[in-house]
LOMITI-865445 format. One record per residue: x, y, z of N, C-alpha, C, O in turn. Coordinates in steps of 0.05 Angstrom, whole numbers, plus 5000, padded with zeros to 4 digits. Example, Ala and Ser with C-alpha at 12.3 -4.5 7.8 and 13.67 -1.06 7.14 Angstrom:
2
526448865156524649105156526449345156528549345169;525749555142527349795143525850015157526850235161;
This chain:
153
813075676223814075386214813475296182811875376166;814575196181814575096151812874796151813174586164;810974866128809074506121809874396111812074496105;809574206101809174076076806874136059804674216065;807874066037805674256010805273995998806573806007;803673965980802373785948805773825933807473655926;805674045932808074095909810673995911812273945894;810773965948813373905947813973515940815873405929;811473405952812173095938810672935921810672695917;808673245903808573045870809772995856809072825841;812873115852814272845834815272585850817072455839;813872495879815172305880812672115880812971875885;810972175876808272055878807971765862806871555870;809271835838808771585813811271315825811671115812;812371365846814371205850814271075876816470975882;812471055892811570855912812471005934813570835948;812571325951813671415971812971315991810571305998;815171216008814671146029813871356057815071566065;812571296064812871546091812071506119809871416126;813971576138812871556161810371656176810171896175;808071516190806071526189806271686222806571536241;806172006225806272016250804572076270805072206290;801571916262800271896285799271666293797371636308;801471356276801571156264798871056298796670956295;800471146332799871026345796071046353795270876369;794271236342792871346343790771286323788371336325;792271166303789871026271789670796281791670686290;787070666280786570426276786670196259785170006256;789470306246790770066228793170086241794169866245;794770316251797670306273800470116255801969926258;799770316235802670216210803970436225802770596240;806670436218809070706227809970756201810670976195;809870536184810570646156808870516130807970286126;809070736118806370626092807970776056809570936046;806270586049807870746011804570926010802470876021;805371155992802571265979802471195966804071205948;799071015964798370965944796571045921795970945899;795671295937793771515912793371725936794471725959;791271935923791272195939787972225919787072115898;786772435941784272495936784672775952786072815972;782572985937781773215944778873285956776673245945;779473435991777073495991777273706002778673766021;775173845987775274175996777974225984778874155962;778874356000782174525996784474295999786574275987;783374126018785173966029785573736004783973685986;788273606008789973375997789373186021789073276043;789272866014789272696031790872386020791172335996;791472246034794072056021792871836028792371816052;791971606010791871246019793971176019795671176000;794271076046796370886055795070566043796670396035;792570526043790970216045788770236027786970406023;789270036019786869975994784869975999784969866021;782370035995779769986006777770226007778670435998;775970226014774470506020775070476056775770646073;774770316057774770396101777470416101778470246115;779570576087781170676100781470986092781871096071;781171096125781071406115784071566106785771566123;784471666090786571816080787771996101786572056122;790172076094792672186115792172506107790872556086;792872656121793372926108795873126114795873256135;797273146101800273276096801073376123803273466120;800473416146800073336166800573126188801673166210;799472886178800272666180802572486182802972326200;803772526167805872416155808172486138807972596117;809772436145812572596132813572356112813472126121;814772436082816972286070819172206070820972376069;819871966070822971806075823871796053822971646036;826071956051828172186026830672026038831271926059;831872066007835472046014835972266010834172416002;839172356016839672616020841172575995842072355989;841672835974844372725948845772785962847172915946;847972835999850372825998850872346002852972216006;849372285999849072086006849371845981849771605985;848971975951848471895929849471645920849771615944;850071455910851871245900852171205875850571225856;855271115875856071055856853870915831853570985807;852470715843849870535821848170755817846770685798;847370975824844771115824846271335802844971485787;848771335803850371575786851071425755851771545734;850771245757850670965727848871005721849071105698;845870965732844370925716842971265707841671355688;843571345723843571725710844871755682844071845660;847471635690849271665657847871475638847971525614;846871285645846571145620844271115614843470925600;842471305627839371345616839871575613840471545589;839971675614840272055607841772085576840572165556;844372005574845172105550845071775527846971695514;841971635528842071495503841671685475839671825476;842671695460842371885434840571805414840771575404;838571955406837171915391834372075378832672155394;833972115352832572375353829972395352828772555338;828572195372825772245383826972105415825571965430;829272175421828372065457828072445464828772605447;826972505490825772655494827772735523826972905539;830372595526831172615548834872775538836872855551;834172755508836572955508835673205484834273165464;836673405489835873675480838773715463841173655466;836573875436839273825421840174145413838374295405;842274225415841874635416843874735393846174645393;843274905373844674935348846975105357846275255376;849075125351851875265360852875345329852275205309;854075545328854775695306857375785307857975995319;858975655297862675745296862475805277860875715261;864976065274865276165254869176205254870476275273;870076125227872575955221873576155216871776315222;875976325204876976485191879476385180881476345194;879276335152881576185135883476445134883076685138;885576305127888176395116887176575084888876675068;885376585081885476785049883976955068884277195063;882676925085880677095097877877145097876677345104;877076955088875076875083874876735108876476595121;870576835115869776545138868376345136866476355121;868976115150867175835132865475765168866075635188;863875895163861075875175860275555183859575425163;860375455200859275165220856675115241856275245262;855675005235852674915253852974725255852574575236;854074615287853874455310851174455317849774655322;850374145318847974115338848373835352847973605344;849473965379850073885397847673795416845773925423;848573505424846473415446846973485464849173575465;845273485490847073535524844873445528842973415512;845173385557842773205570840773415579841073665579;838773285588836073465597835473455625834073265632;835873535634835873615663833573605674833873675698;831573565670829173495677828773155673827972975688;829173155659830172795660831572705678830972505691;833772865681835672795716833872825736834372655753;832272935740830873035769829072845764827772805784;828272685744825672475740827372195760826772065780;829672215744830471905756831471955783831171765799;832972235796832672235827830972225845831572175868;827872285835825872285846824871985846823371895863;825871855829824571555827826371445843826171195844;828071535854829771385870830271545897832171575912;827271645897827471785926829372015931829072005955;831072205927832772385932831172565935829272585919;831572765958831273075961832473205950834873245953;831173315935832173535909831473785927833173965929;828873805942827474105959828274085986826474106003;831174035994830974036018829573956041830074076062;828373826041825473806056826773636080825973656103;828973466072830773416098831473586120831473556145;831973736109834274006122831874156131832374316150;830174156125826874336129825274186155823474306166;826173936164824973746181822773716161822173956164;821673666149818373646124819173346118817273206112;821173256118822272946105824572746134825672836154;824672516125825172416144827672256126827272136104;830072276137832972236116832571926126832371836149;832671756096831671396097835571286116836171066125;836971466115838671366129839571336159841371216170;836971536169836771486198835371236212836071126233;833371176198831970946201833570756212832670526216;
């Protein structure tokens, strides 16, 4: 049986990842849903905080499932956000990657004209970051049973 790993949810952590607490009825806090506020390491294990304060014990990766959206449910608004944020062209924009492309053109007189083009295209890492920030499941965690589809709640 596949288990949730830290690397599966790490990209979502800066974006207020909501989760379903699996053992909430046995927990003295008693909340079925919570947002990850932070995490800490204890030995080889990672624990996640859903409450502020020292008196709340962290949850292990076995104690909750992240709530994500399926990519098949992407909205037009989210696509617009991706397009608008991803294509802002400036010389110092890390979202844009520029590739040099050489084109040779054969002229009528037999000579060649070499042209170098610097063509910007969108940085896929930035698109992924936008999708993570909107809690889309980019790692098929819903399909694997390791996350909950937000539309099914």
